[in-house]
N, CA, C, O and the ligand as a Tripos MOL2 file, in Angstrom:
@<TRIPOS>MOLECULE
protein
  313   311    79     0     0
PROTEIN
NO_CHARGES

@<TRIPOS>ATOM
      1 N          44.2820  -51.7530   19.6350 N.3       1 MET1
      2 CA         45.2080  -52.7570   20.2200 C.3       1 MET1
      3 C          46.6000  -52.3830   19.9750 C.2       1 MET1
      4 O          46.9940  -51.9450   18.8940 O.2       1 MET1
      5 N          47.3570  -52.5720   21.0370 N.am      2 ILE2
      6 CA         48.7870  -52.2990   20.9020 C.3       2 ILE2
      7 C          49.4450  -53.6260   20.3920 C.2       2 ILE2
      8 O          49.4330  -54.6510   21.0750 O.2       2 ILE2
      9 N          49.9840  -53.5530   19.2280 N.am      3 LYS3
     10 CA         50.5780  -54.7520   18.6090 C.3       3 LYS3
     11 C          51.9580  -55.0900   19.1100 C.2       3 LYS3
     12 O          52.3480  -56.2490   19.2510 O.2       3 LYS3
     13 N          52.7130  -53.9630   19.3850 N.am      4 LYS4
     14 CA         54.0590  -54.2560   19.8010 C.3       4 LYS4
     15 C          54.2670  -53.6610   21.2550 C.2       4 LYS4
     16 O          53.8790  -52.5410   21.5860 O.2       4 LYS4
     17 N          54.8790  -54.4840   22.0170 N.am      5 LEU5
     18 CA         55.2420  -53.9740   23.3340 C.3       5 LEU5
     19 C          56.4960  -53.2340   23.3650 C.2       5 LEU5
     20 O          57.5630  -53.7840   23.0910 O.2       5 LEU5
     21 N          56.3990  -51.9040   23.7160 N.am      6 ILE6
     22 CA         57.5820  -51.2440   23.6040 C.3       6 ILE6
     23 C          58.3950  -51.2360   24.9130 C.2       6 ILE6
     24 O          57.9210  -50.6960   25.9120 O.2       6 ILE6
     25 N          59.5110  -51.7750   24.9300 N.am      7 MET7
     26 CA         60.2610  -51.9850   26.0240 C.3       7 MET7
     27 C          61.3180  -50.6700   26.2230 C.2       7 MET7
     28 O          61.7200  -50.0530   25.2370 O.2       7 MET7
     29 N          61.6480  -50.3760   27.3420 N.am      8 PRO8
     30 CA         62.5840  -49.2900   27.5150 C.3       8 PRO8
     31 C          63.8960  -49.7210   26.7550 C.2       8 PRO8
     32 O          64.3020  -50.8830   26.7970 O.2       8 PRO8
     33 N          64.5330  -48.7230   26.0610 N.am      9 PHE9
     34 CA         65.6440  -49.0440   25.2980 C.3       9 PHE9
     35 C          66.7750  -49.8060   26.0170 C.2       9 PHE9
     36 O          67.4690  -50.6440   25.4430 O.2       9 PHE9
     37 N          66.9220  -49.4440   27.3720 N.am     10 GLN10
     38 CA         67.9460  -50.0920   28.0580 C.3      10 GLN10
     39 C          67.8300  -51.5680   28.1680 C.2      10 GLN10
     40 O          68.8070  -52.3020   28.0180 O.2      10 GLN10
     41 N          66.6470  -52.0000   28.4290 N.am     11 ILE11
     42 CA         66.2160  -53.4680   28.5510 C.3      11 ILE11
     43 C          66.4780  -54.1530   27.2490 C.2      11 ILE11
     44 O          66.9980  -55.2690   27.2110 O.2      11 ILE11
     45 N          66.1070  -53.4670   26.1430 N.am     12 VAL12
     46 CA         66.2490  -54.0780   24.7850 C.3      12 VAL12
     47 C          67.6900  -54.3640   24.6130 C.2      12 VAL12
     48 O          68.0560  -55.4600   24.1870 O.2      12 VAL12
     49 N          68.5700  -53.3760   24.9430 N.am     13 LEU13
     50 CA         69.9800  -53.5900   24.6610 C.3      13 LEU13
     51 C          70.6150  -54.6210   25.5640 C.2      13 LEU13
     52 O          71.5270  -55.3420   25.1590 O.2      13 LEU13
     53 N          70.1120  -54.6910   26.8270 N.am     14 LEU14
     54 CA         70.6870  -55.7360   27.7410 C.3      14 LEU14
     55 C          70.2570  -57.1070   27.2550 C.2      14 LEU14
     56 O          70.9970  -58.0800   27.3920 O.2      14 LEU14
     57 N          69.0650  -57.1860   26.6890 N.am     15 LYS15
     58 CA         68.6810  -58.4950   26.1150 C.3      15 LYS15
     59 C          69.4800  -58.8940   24.8740 C.2      15 LYS15
     60 O          69.6610  -60.0800   24.5960 O.2      15 LYS15
     61 N          69.9630  -57.8760   24.1210 N.am     16 LYS16
     62 CA         70.8770  -58.1530   23.0590 C.3      16 LYS16
     63 C          72.2410  -58.3580   23.5560 C.2      16 LYS16
     64 O          73.1630  -58.5580   22.7660 O.2      16 LYS16
     65 N          72.4230  -58.3190   24.8570 N.am     17 ARG17
     66 CA         73.8010  -58.5670   25.3870 C.3      17 ARG17
     67 C          74.8060  -57.3650   25.0750 C.2      17 ARG17
     68 O          76.0080  -57.5540   24.8850 O.2      17 ARG17
     69 N          74.2030  -56.1260   25.0420 N.am     18 LEU18
     70 CA         75.0620  -55.0280   24.7690 C.3      18 LEU18
     71 C          74.9930  -54.0780   25.9390 C.2      18 LEU18
     72 O          73.9560  -54.0680   26.6020 O.2      18 LEU18
     73 N          76.0270  -53.2500   26.2720 N.am     19 CYS19
     74 CA         75.9630  -52.3670   27.3280 C.3      19 CYS19
     75 C          75.0530  -51.1300   26.8270 C.2      19 CYS19
     76 O          75.2750  -50.5170   25.7830 O.2      19 CYS19
     77 N          74.0560  -50.8660   27.6730 N.am     20 PRO20
     78 CA         73.0950  -49.7850   27.2810 C.3      20 PRO20
     79 C          73.6970  -48.3970   27.0940 C.2      20 PRO20
     80 O          73.2220  -47.5390   26.3500 O.2      20 PRO20
     81 N          74.8160  -48.2590   27.8630 N.am     21 ALA21
     82 CA         75.4130  -46.8530   27.8620 C.3      21 ALA21
     83 C          76.3530  -46.6550   26.5740 C.2      21 ALA21
     84 O          76.3240  -45.6240   25.9000 O.2      21 ALA21
     85 N          77.1210  -47.6580   26.3240 N.am     22 CYS22
     86 CA         78.0390  -47.5200   25.2240 C.3      22 CYS22
     87 C          78.0310  -48.5360   24.1080 C.2      22 CYS22
     88 O          78.8060  -48.4980   23.1530 O.2      22 CYS22
     89 N          77.0430  -49.4980   24.3100 N.am     23 THR23
     90 CA         76.7130  -50.5940   23.2820 C.3      23 THR23
     91 C          77.9140  -51.5610   23.0320 C.2      23 THR23
     92 O          77.9510  -52.2430   22.0080 O.2      23 THR23
     93 N          78.8290  -51.6100   23.9160 N.am     24 HIS24
     94 CA         79.8910  -52.5910   23.8680 C.3      24 HIS24
     95 C          79.3560  -53.9070   24.2050 C.2      24 HIS24
     96 O          78.6000  -54.0080   25.1720 O.2      24 HIS24
     97 N          79.6960  -55.0020   23.4500 N.am     25 PRO25
     98 CA         79.1140  -56.3590   23.6190 C.3      25 PRO25
     99 C          79.5830  -56.8750   25.0990 C.2      25 PRO25
    100 O          80.7670  -57.0070   25.4090 O.2      25 PRO25
    101 N          78.6010  -57.1160   25.8700 N.am     26 LEU26
    102 CA         78.9440  -57.5250   27.2490 C.3      26 LEU26
    103 C          79.6180  -58.8670   27.3740 C.2      26 LEU26
    104 O          80.3420  -59.1020   28.3420 O.2      26 LEU26
    105 N          79.3990  -59.7720   26.4070 N.am     27 ASP27
    106 CA         80.0760  -61.0460   26.3790 C.3      27 ASP27
    107 C          81.5810  -60.9850   26.0910 C.2      27 ASP27
    108 O          82.3340  -61.9340   26.3100 O.2      27 ASP27
    109 N          81.9710  -59.7970   25.5810 N.am     28 LYS28
    110 CA         83.4800  -59.5510   25.2570 C.3      28 LYS28
    111 C          84.2310  -58.8840   26.4090 C.2      28 LYS28
    112 O          85.4380  -58.6700   26.3050 O.2      28 LYS28
    113 N          83.5300  -58.5440   27.5260 N.am     29 ILE29
    114 CA         84.2130  -57.8550   28.6150 C.3      29 ILE29
    115 C          84.9930  -58.8870   29.3970 C.2      29 ILE29
    116 O          84.4620  -59.8670   29.9210 O.2      29 ILE29
    117 N          86.2620  -58.6160   29.4460 N.am     30 GLY30
    118 CA         87.1920  -59.6130   30.1500 C.3      30 GLY30
    119 C          87.2280  -59.3280   31.6370 C.2      30 GLY30
    120 O          87.5270  -60.2530   32.3920 O.2      30 GLY30
    121 N          86.9480  -58.1240   32.1260 N.am     31 ASN31
    122 CA         87.0210  -57.7490   33.4570 C.3      31 ASN31
    123 C          85.7720  -58.1950   34.2570 C.2      31 ASN31
    124 O          84.8230  -57.4560   34.5190 O.2      31 ASN31
    125 N          85.8890  -59.4880   34.6110 N.am     32 ARG32
    126 CA         84.6860  -60.0940   35.3230 C.3      32 ARG32
    127 C          85.1720  -60.9520   36.4320 C.2      32 ARG32
    128 O          86.2680  -61.5120   36.4240 O.2      32 ARG32
    129 N          84.2760  -61.0260   37.4080 N.am     33 GLU33
    130 CA         84.6720  -61.7190   38.6650 C.3      33 GLU33
    131 C          83.4060  -62.4550   39.1830 C.2      33 GLU33
    132 O          82.2700  -62.0230   38.9870 O.2      33 GLU33
    133 N          83.6750  -63.5570   39.8360 N.am     34 GLU34
    134 CA         82.4880  -64.3410   40.4480 C.3      34 GLU34
    135 C          82.1020  -63.6470   41.6690 C.2      34 GLU34
    136 O          82.9410  -63.5040   42.5580 O.2      34 GLU34
    137 N          80.9120  -63.1980   41.8020 N.am     35 LEU35
    138 CA         80.3680  -62.5170   42.9940 C.3      35 LEU35
    139 C          79.8630  -63.6510   43.9970 C.2      35 LEU35
    140 O          80.2200  -63.7200   45.1730 O.2      35 LEU35
    141 N          79.0710  -64.4410   43.4330 N.am     36 ARG36
    142 CA         78.4460  -65.6180   44.1340 C.3      36 ARG36
    143 C          78.3560  -66.6620   43.1520 C.2      36 ARG36
    144 O          78.5700  -66.3940   41.9700 O.2      36 ARG36
    145 N          78.0330  -67.9310   43.5550 N.am     37 PRO37
    146 CA         77.9120  -69.0480   42.6200 C.3      37 PRO37
    147 C          76.8070  -68.7260   41.6120 C.2      37 PRO37
    148 O          75.6830  -68.4310   42.0180 O.2      37 PRO37
    149 N          77.0980  -68.7740   40.3130 N.am     38 ASN38
    150 CA         76.1700  -68.4550   39.2460 C.3      38 ASN38
    151 C          75.9100  -67.0640   38.9550 C.2      38 ASN38
    152 O          75.0750  -66.7140   38.1210 O.2      38 ASN38
    153 N          76.7200  -66.1520   39.7350 N.am     39 LYS39
    154 CA         76.4260  -64.6890   39.5960 C.3      39 LYS39
    155 C          77.8910  -64.1230   39.3220 C.2      39 LYS39
    156 O          78.7940  -64.2470   40.1500 O.2      39 LYS39
    157 N          78.0420  -63.5300   38.1640 N.am     40 VAL40
    158 CA         79.2210  -62.9680   37.7070 C.3      40 VAL40
    159 C          79.0990  -61.4060   37.5900 C.2      40 VAL40
    160 O          78.1650  -60.9330   36.9430 O.2      40 VAL40
    161 N          79.9700  -60.6420   38.1650 N.am     41 ILE41
    162 CA         79.8320  -59.2030   37.9160 C.3      41 ILE41
    163 C          80.9370  -58.7610   36.9410 C.2      41 ILE41
    164 O          82.0580  -59.2660   37.0040 O.2      41 ILE41
    165 N          80.6200  -57.8250   36.0460 N.am     42 LEU42
    166 CA         81.6040  -57.4610   35.0340 C.3      42 LEU42
    167 C          81.5620  -55.9450   34.9600 C.2      42 LEU42
    168 O          80.5100  -55.3480   35.1880 O.2      42 LEU42
    169 N          82.6770  -55.3120   34.6490 N.am     43 GLN43
    170 CA         82.7850  -53.8440   34.5030 C.3      43 GLN43
    171 C          83.1020  -53.5780   33.0550 C.2      43 GLN43
    172 O          84.1020  -54.0210   32.4900 O.2      43 GLN43
    173 N          82.2000  -52.8370   32.5050 N.am     44 CYS44
    174 CA         82.3360  -52.3960   31.1290 C.3      44 CYS44
    175 C          83.4460  -51.3350   31.0260 C.2      44 CYS44
    176 O          83.8500  -50.7650   32.0400 O.2      44 CYS44
    177 N          83.9400  -51.0690   29.8090 N.am     45 LYS45
    178 CA         84.9970  -50.0630   29.6960 C.3      45 LYS45
    179 C          84.4090  -48.6370   30.0390 C.2      45 LYS45
    180 O          85.1660  -47.7050   30.3120 O.2      45 LYS45
    181 N          83.1060  -48.5040   30.0160 N.am     46 CYS46
    182 CA         82.5640  -47.1790   30.4800 C.3      46 CYS46
    183 C          82.3410  -47.1100   31.9710 C.2      46 CYS46
    184 O          81.7130  -46.1940   32.5010 O.2      46 CYS46
    185 N          82.8610  -48.0800   32.5970 N.am     47 LYS47
    186 CA         82.8600  -48.0990   34.0870 C.3      47 LYS47
    187 C          81.5430  -48.5520   34.6920 C.2      47 LYS47
    188 O          81.4670  -48.6650   35.9150 O.2      47 LYS47
    189 N          80.4870  -48.8220   33.9050 N.am     48 ARG48
    190 CA         79.2080  -49.3540   34.4830 C.3      48 ARG48
    191 C          79.4330  -50.8300   34.7410 C.2      48 ARG48
    192 O          80.1850  -51.5300   34.0620 O.2      48 ARG48
    193 N          78.7060  -51.2570   35.8020 N.am     49 ARG49
    194 CA         78.8030  -52.6350   36.1840 C.3      49 ARG49
    195 C          77.5310  -53.4270   35.9490 C.2      49 ARG49
    196 O          76.4250  -52.9360   36.1740 O.2      49 ARG49
    197 N          77.7100  -54.7010   35.4770 N.am     50 TYR50
    198 CA         76.5620  -55.5620   35.2050 C.3      50 TYR50
    199 C          76.7710  -56.8880   35.8930 C.2      50 TYR50
    200 O          77.8820  -57.2960   36.2300 O.2      50 TYR50
    201 N          75.6310  -57.5390   36.0820 N.am     51 ILE51
    202 CA         75.5540  -58.9130   36.6840 C.3      51 ILE51
    203 C          75.2210  -59.7980   35.5390 C.2      51 ILE51
    204 O          74.2960  -59.5010   34.7830 O.2      51 ILE51
    205 N          75.9610  -60.9160   35.3700 N.am     52 LEU52
    206 CA         75.5430  -62.0300   34.5070 C.3      52 LEU52
    207 C          75.0390  -63.1350   35.3920 C.2      52 LEU52
    208 O          75.7790  -63.7190   36.1830 O.2      52 LEU52
    209 N          73.6970  -63.4240   35.2340 N.am     53 ASP53
    210 CA         73.1350  -64.5330   35.9330 C.3      53 ASP53
    211 C          73.3210  -65.7210   35.0890 C.2      53 ASP53
    212 O          72.7190  -65.8740   34.0260 O.2      53 ASP53
    213 N          74.2360  -66.6320   35.6190 N.am     54 GLN54
    214 CA         74.6280  -67.8360   34.7970 C.3      54 GLN54
    215 C          73.4850  -68.8740   34.7100 C.2      54 GLN54
    216 O          73.4930  -69.7280   33.8230 O.2      54 GLN54
    217 N          72.4560  -68.7940   35.6740 N.am     55 GLU55
    218 CA         71.3860  -69.6430   35.5900 C.3      55 GLU55
    219 C          70.5330  -69.4700   34.4410 C.2      55 GLU55
    220 O          70.1990  -70.4000   33.7070 O.2      55 GLU55
    221 N          70.1630  -68.1940   34.2830 N.am     56 THR56
    222 CA         69.3170  -67.7140   33.1650 C.3      56 THR56
    223 C          70.0330  -67.2030   31.9670 C.2      56 THR56
    224 O          69.4550  -66.9420   30.9120 O.2      56 THR56
    225 N          71.3720  -67.0630   32.1720 N.am     57 ASN57
    226 CA         72.3100  -66.5020   31.1380 C.3      57 ASN57
    227 C          71.8970  -65.1100   30.6170 C.2      57 ASN57
    228 O          71.9940  -64.8060   29.4280 O.2      57 ASN57
    229 N          71.4400  -64.2970   31.5550 N.am     58 SER58
    230 CA         71.0300  -62.9640   31.1760 C.3      58 SER58
    231 C          71.7440  -61.9450   31.9840 C.2      58 SER58
    232 O          72.2390  -62.1960   33.0830 O.2      58 SER58
    233 N          71.7840  -60.7470   31.3830 N.am     59 TYR59
    234 CA         72.5560  -59.5670   32.0260 C.3      59 TYR59
    235 C          71.5300  -58.6650   32.7180 C.2      59 TYR59
    236 O          70.3990  -58.5630   32.2420 O.2      59 TYR59
    237 N          71.8840  -58.0200   33.8070 N.am     60 LYS60
    238 CA         71.1310  -56.8480   34.3650 C.3      60 LYS60
    239 C          72.1690  -55.9020   34.9430 C.2      60 LYS60
    240 O          73.3470  -56.2190   35.1090 O.2      60 LYS60
    241 N          71.6460  -54.7100   35.2400 N.am     61 ARG61
    242 CA         72.5150  -53.7400   35.8880 C.3      61 ARG61
    243 C          72.8170  -54.2720   37.3460 C.2      61 ARG61
    244 O          72.0160  -54.9560   37.9830 O.2      61 ARG61
    245 N          74.0220  -53.8940   37.7880 N.am     62 ALA62
    246 CA         74.4080  -54.3580   39.1960 C.3      62 ALA62
    247 C          73.6950  -53.3500   40.1060 C.2      62 ALA62
    248 O          73.5640  -52.1530   39.8490 O.2      62 ALA62
    249 N          73.2480  -53.9840   41.2070 N.am     63 THR63
    250 CA         72.6020  -53.0380   42.1630 C.3      63 THR63
    251 C          73.6890  -52.3170   42.9970 C.2      63 THR63
    252 O          74.8740  -52.6320   42.8860 O.2      63 THR63
    253 N          73.2820  -51.3830   43.8000 N.am     64 PHE64
    254 CA         74.3450  -50.7820   44.6650 C.3      64 PHE64
    255 C          74.9910  -51.6150   45.5320 C.2      64 PHE64
    256 O          76.1960  -51.4790   45.7420 O.2      64 PHE64
    257 N          74.2280  -52.6040   46.1500 N.am     65 GLU65
    258 CA         74.7460  -53.7220   47.0250 C.3      65 GLU65
    259 C          75.7860  -54.5610   46.3320 C.2      65 GLU65
    260 O          76.8410  -54.8640   46.8900 O.2      65 GLU65
    261 N          75.4810  -54.9230   45.1390 N.am     66 GLU66
    262 CA         76.3730  -55.7620   44.3410 C.3      66 GLU66
    263 C          77.6300  -55.0250   44.0540 C.2      66 GLU66
    264 O          78.7210  -55.5830   44.1750 O.2      66 GLU66
    265 N          77.5090  -53.7830   43.6750 N.am     67 GLU67
    266 CA         78.6540  -52.9870   43.3520 C.3      67 GLU67
    267 C          79.6140  -52.8570   44.5550 C.2      67 GLU67
    268 O          80.8350  -52.9050   44.4080 O.2      67 GLU67
    269 N          79.0130  -52.6900   45.7500 N.am     68 LYS68
    270 CA         79.7630  -52.6310   47.0320 C.3      68 LYS68
    271 C          80.4650  -53.9460   47.2820 C.2      68 LYS68
    272 O          81.6350  -53.9560   47.6630 O.2      68 LYS68
    273 N          79.8030  -55.0150   47.0850 N.am     69 GLU69
    274 CA         80.3890  -56.3410   47.2710 C.3      69 GLU69
    275 C          81.6460  -56.4020   46.3060 C.2      69 GLU69
    276 O          82.7450  -56.7780   46.7130 O.2      69 GLU69
    277 N          81.4370  -56.0560   45.1640 N.am     70 PHE70
    278 CA         82.5040  -56.1670   44.0700 C.3      70 PHE70
    279 C          83.8050  -55.3600   44.5230 C.2      70 PHE70
    280 O          84.9480  -55.8100   44.4390 O.2      70 PHE70
    281 N          83.4670  -54.1140   45.0100 N.am     71 LEU71
    282 CA         84.6090  -53.2190   45.4370 C.3      71 LEU71
    283 C          85.3150  -53.7750   46.6540 C.2      71 LEU71
    284 O          86.5370  -53.6680   46.7560 O.2      71 LEU71
    285 N          84.5520  -54.3850   47.6110 N.am     72 ASN72
    286 CA         85.1950  -54.9720   48.7180 C.3      72 ASN72
    287 C          86.0960  -56.1270   48.3670 C.2      72 ASN72
    288 O          87.1810  -56.2580   48.9340 O.2      72 ASN72
    289 N          85.6800  -56.9560   47.4580 N.am     73 LYS73
    290 CA         86.4430  -58.0490   46.8910 C.3      73 LYS73
    291 C          87.7000  -57.5890   46.3860 C.2      73 LYS73
    292 O          88.7540  -58.1270   46.7240 O.2      73 LYS73
    293 N          87.6410  -56.5300   45.5200 N.am     74 LYS74
    294 CA         88.7910  -55.9270   44.8030 C.3      74 LYS74
    295 C          89.7970  -55.4850   45.9610 C.2      74 LYS74
    296 O          90.9970  -55.7040   45.7940 O.2      74 LYS74
    297 N          89.3830  -54.9200   47.0330 N.am     75 LYS75
    298 CA         90.1690  -54.4170   48.0880 C.3      75 LYS75
    299 C          90.9210  -55.5330   48.6960 C.2      75 LYS75
    300 O          92.1070  -55.3880   48.9930 O.2      75 LYS75
    301 N          90.2670  -56.6730   48.9000 N.am     76 GLN76
    302 CA         90.8640  -57.7680   49.6430 C.3      76 GLN76
    303 C          91.9640  -58.5220   48.6990 C.2      76 GLN76
    304 O          92.8930  -59.1440   49.2150 O.2      76 GLN76
    305 N          91.8110  -58.4320   47.3720 N.am     77 ILE77
    306 CA         92.7340  -59.0180   46.4190 C.3      77 ILE77
    307 C          94.0200  -58.1010   46.5020 C.2      77 ILE77
    308 O          95.1400  -58.6060   46.4250 O.2      77 ILE77
    309 N          93.8300  -56.7340   46.6630 N.am     78 GLY78
    310 CA         94.9250  -55.8930   46.6020 C.3      78 GLY78
    311 C          94.7020  -54.7300   45.7440 C.2      78 GLY78
    312 O          95.5920  -53.8930   45.5950 O.2      78 GLY78
    313 ZN         79.5930  -49.6580   28.5440 Zn       79 ZN79
@<TRIPOS>BOND
     1     1     2 1
     2     2     3 1
     3     3     4 2
     4     3     5 am
     5     5     6 1
     6     6     7 1
     7     7     8 2
     8     7     9 am
     9     9    10 1
    10    10    11 1
    11    11    12 2
    12    11    13 am
    13    13    14 1
    14    14    15 1
    15    15    16 2
    16    15    17 am
    17    17    18 1
    18    18    19 1
    19    19    20 2
    20    19    21 am
    21    21    22 1
    22    22    23 1
    23    23    24 2
    24    23    25 am
    25    25    26 1
    26    26    27 1
    27    27    28 2
    28    27    29 am
    29    29    30 1
    30    30    31 1
    31    31    32 2
    32    31    33 am
    33    33    34 1
    34    34    35 1
    35    35    36 2
    36    35    37 am
    37    37    38 1
    38    38    39 1
    39    39    40 2
    40    39    41 am
    41    41    42 1
    42    42    43 1
    43    43    44 2
    44    43    45 am
    45    45    46 1
    46    46    47 1
    47    47    48 2
    48    47    49 am
    49    49    50 1
    50    50    51 1
    51    51    52 2
    52    51    53 am
    53    53    54 1
    54    54    55 1
    55    55    56 2
    56    55    57 am
    57    57    58 1
    58    58    59 1
    59    59    60 2
    60    59    61 am
    61    61    62 1
    62    62    63 1
    63    63    64 2
    64    63    65 am
    65    65    66 1
    66    66    67 1
    67    67    68 2
    68    67    69 am
    69    69    70 1
    70    70    71 1
    71    71    72 2
    72    71    73 am
    73    73    74 1
    74    74    75 1
    75    75    76 2
    76    75    77 am
    77    77    78 1
    78    78    79 1
    79    79    80 2
    80    79    81 am
    81    81    82 1
    82    82    83 1
    83    83    84 2
    84    83    85 am
    85    85    86 1
    86    86    87 1
    87    87    88 2
    88    87    89 am
    89    89    90 1
    90    90    91 1
    91    91    92 2
    92    91    93 am
    93    93    94 1
    94    94    95 1
    95    95    96 2
    96    95    97 am
    97    97    98 1
    98    98    99 1
    99    99   100 2
   100    99   101 am
   101   101   102 1
   102   102   103 1
   103   103   104 2
   104   103   105 am
   105   105   106 1
   106   106   107 1
   107   107   108 2
   108   107   109 am
   109   109   110 1
   110   110   111 1
   111   111   112 2
   112   111   113 am
   113   113   114 1
   114   114   115 1
   115   115   116 2
   116   115   117 am
   117   117   118 1
   118   118   119 1
   119   119   120 2
   120   119   121 am
   121   121   122 1
   122   122   123 1
   123   123   124 2
   124   123   125 am
   125   125   126 1
   126   126   127 1
   127   127   128 2
   128   127   129 am
   129   129   130 1
   130   130   131 1
   131   131   132 2
   132   131   133 am
   133   133   134 1
   134   134   135 1
   135   135   136 2
   136   135   137 am
   137   137   138 1
   138   138   139 1
   139   139   140 2
   140   139   141 am
   141   141   142 1
   142   142   143 1
   143   143   144 2
   144   143   145 am
   145   145   146 1
   146   146   147 1
   147   147   148 2
   148   147   149 am
   149   149   150 1
   150   150   151 1
   151   151   152 2
   152   151   153 am
   153   153   154 1
   154   154   155 1
   155   155   156 2
   156   155   157 am
   157   157   158 1
   158   158   159 1
   159   159   160 2
   160   159   161 am
   161   161   162 1
   162   162   163 1
   163   163   164 2
   164   163   165 am
   165   165   166 1
   166   166   167 1
   167   167   168 2
   168   167   169 am
   169   169   170 1
   170   170   171 1
   171   171   172 2
   172   171   173 am
   173   173   174 1
   174   174   175 1
   175   175   176 2
   176   175   177 am
   177   177   178 1
   178   178   179 1
   179   179   180 2
   180   179   181 am
   181   181   182 1
   182   182   183 1
   183   183   184 2
   184   183   185 am
   185   185   186 1
   186   186   187 1
   187   187   188 2
   188   187   189 am
   189   189   190 1
   190   190   191 1
   191   191   192 2
   192   191   193 am
   193   193   194 1
   194   194   195 1
   195   195   196 2
   196   195   197 am
   197   197   198 1
   198   198   199 1
   199   199   200 2
   200   199   201 am
   201   201   202 1
   202   202   203 1
   203   203   204 2
   204   203   205 am
   205   205   206 1
   206   206   207 1
   207   207   208 2
   208   207   209 am
   209   209   210 1
   210   210   211 1
   211   211   212 2
   212   211   213 am
   213   213   214 1
   214   214   215 1
   215   215   216 2
   216   215   217 am
   217   217   218 1
   218   218   219 1
   219   219   220 2
   220   219   221 am
   221   221   222 1
   222   222   223 1
   223   223   224 2
   224   223   225 am
   225   225   226 1
   226   226   227 1
   227   227   228 2
   228   227   229 am
   229   229   230 1
   230   230   231 1
   231   231   232 2
   232   231   233 am
   233   233   234 1
   234   234   235 1
   235   235   236 2
   236   235   237 am
   237   237   238 1
   238   238   239 1
   239   239   240 2
   240   239   241 am
   241   241   242 1
   242   242   243 1
   243   243   244 2
   244   243   245 am
   245   245   246 1
   246   246   247 1
   247   247   248 2
   248   247   249 am
   249   249   250 1
   250   250   251 1
   251   251   252 2
   252   251   253 am
   253   253   254 1
   254   254   255 1
   255   255   256 2
   256   255   257 am
   257   257   258 1
   258   258   259 1
   259   259   260 2
   260   259   261 am
   261   261   262 1
   262   262   263 1
   263   263   264 2
   264   263   265 am
   265   265   266 1
   266   266   267 1
   267   267   268 2
   268   267   269 am
   269   269   270 1
   270   270   271 1
   271   271   272 2
   272   271   273 am
   273   273   274 1
   274   274   275 1
   275   275   276 2
   276   275   277 am
   277   277   278 1
   278   278   279 1
   279   279   280 2
   280   279   281 am
   281   281   282 1
   282   282   283 1
   283   283   284 2
   284   283   285 am
   285   285   286 1
   286   286   287 1
   287   287   288 2
   288   287   289 am
   289   289   290 1
   290   290   291 1
   291   291   292 2
   292   291   293 am
   293   293   294 1
   294   294   295 1
   295   295   296 2
   296   295   297 am
   297   297   298 1
   298   298   299 1
   299   299   300 2
   300   299   301 am
   301   301   302 1
   302   302   303 1
   303   303   304 2
   304   303   305 am
   305   305   306 1
   306   306   307 1
   307   307   308 2
   308   307   309 am
   309   309   310 1
   310   310   311 1
   311   311   312 2
@<TRIPOS>SUBSTRUCTURE
     1 MET1         2 RESIDUE 1 A MET
     2 ILE2         6 RESIDUE 1 A ILE
     3 LYS3        10 RESIDUE 1 A LYS
     4 LYS4        14 RESIDUE 1 A LYS
     5 LEU5        18 RESIDUE 1 A LEU
     6 ILE6        22 RESIDUE 1 A ILE
     7 MET7        26 RESIDUE 1 A MET
     8 PRO8        30 RESIDUE 1 A PRO
     9 PHE9        34 RESIDUE 1 A PHE
    10 GLN10       38 RESIDUE 1 A GLN
    11 ILE11       42 RESIDUE 1 A ILE
    12 VAL12       46 RESIDUE 1 A VAL
    13 LEU13       50 RESIDUE 1 A LEU
    14 LEU14       54 RESIDUE 1 A LEU
    15 LYS15       58 RESIDUE 1 A LYS
    16 LYS16       62 RESIDUE 1 A LYS
    17 ARG17       66 RESIDUE 1 A ARG
    18 LEU18       70 RESIDUE 1 A LEU
    19 CYS19       74 RESIDUE 1 A CYS
    20 PRO20       78 RESIDUE 1 A PRO
    21 ALA21       82 RESIDUE 1 A ALA
    22 CYS22       86 RESIDUE 1 A CYS
    23 THR23       90 RESIDUE 1 A THR
    24 HIS24       94 RESIDUE 1 A HIS
    25 PRO25       98 RESIDUE 1 A PRO
    26 LEU26      102 RESIDUE 1 A LEU
    27 ASP27      106 RESIDUE 1 A ASP
    28 LYS28      110 RESIDUE 1 A LYS
    29 ILE29      114 RESIDUE 1 A ILE
    30 GLY30      118 RESIDUE 1 A GLY
    31 ASN31      122 RESIDUE 1 A ASN
    32 ARG32      126 RESIDUE 1 A ARG
    33 GLU33      130 RESIDUE 1 A GLU
    34 GLU34      134 RESIDUE 1 A GLU
    35 LEU35      138 RESIDUE 1 A LEU
    36 ARG36      142 RESIDUE 1 A ARG
    37 PRO37      146 RESIDUE 1 A PRO
    38 ASN38      150 RESIDUE 1 A ASN
    39 LYS39      154 RESIDUE 1 A LYS
    40 VAL40      158 RESIDUE 1 A VAL
    41 ILE41      162 RESIDUE 1 A ILE
    42 LEU42      166 RESIDUE 1 A LEU
    43 GLN43      170 RESIDUE 1 A GLN
    44 CYS44      174 RESIDUE 1 A CYS
    45 LYS45      178 RESIDUE 1 A LYS
    46 CYS46      182 RESIDUE 1 A CYS
    47 LYS47      186 RESIDUE 1 A LYS
    48 ARG48      190 RESIDUE 1 A ARG
    49 ARG49      194 RESIDUE 1 A ARG
    50 TYR50      198 RESIDUE 1 A TYR
    51 ILE51      202 RESIDUE 1 A ILE
    52 LEU52      206 RESIDUE 1 A LEU
    53 ASP53      210 RESIDUE 1 A ASP
    54 GLN54      214 RESIDUE 1 A GLN
    55 GLU55      218 RESIDUE 1 A GLU
    56 THR56      222 RESIDUE 1 A THR
    57 ASN57      226 RESIDUE 1 A ASN
    58 SER58      230 RESIDUE 1 A SER
    59 TYR59      234 RESIDUE 1 A TYR
    60 LYS60      238 RESIDUE 1 A LYS
    61 ARG61      242 RESIDUE 1 A ARG
    62 ALA62      246 RESIDUE 1 A ALA
    63 THR63      250 RESIDUE 1 A THR
    64 PHE64      254 RESIDUE 1 A PHE
    65 GLU65      258 RESIDUE 1 A GLU
    66 GLU66      262 RESIDUE 1 A GLU
    67 GLU67      266 RESIDUE 1 A GLU
    68 LYS68      270 RESIDUE 1 A LYS
    69 GLU69      274 RESIDUE 1 A GLU
    70 PHE70      278 RESIDUE 1 A PHE
    71 LEU71      282 RESIDUE 1 A LEU
    72 ASN72      286 RESIDUE 1 A ASN
    73 LYS73      290 RESIDUE 1 A LYS
    74 LYS74      294 RESIDUE 1 A LYS
    75 LYS75      298 RESIDUE 1 A LYS
    76 GLN76      302 RESIDUE 1 A GLN
    77 ILE77      306 RESIDUE 1 A ILE
    78 GLY78      310 RESIDUE 1 A GLY
    79 ZN79       313 GROUP 0 **** ****
């Protein structure tokens, strides 16, 4: 019997609210923007982008579509 479920390292770090690439605390990232209601995109100092789902209060990697949306928003702002 497998006693412990081994999760991919990246998921473990995201659950701990740390950037899987550089282990920076995601809660401390100030570079964040609301993408949709209850969905915030943030960019880590290592340039990777994550989505904070405010309904579940959990982080995940931003998809390509979400990154594109974020970049389009940035362009509109200037
Ligand atoms: Zn990072």
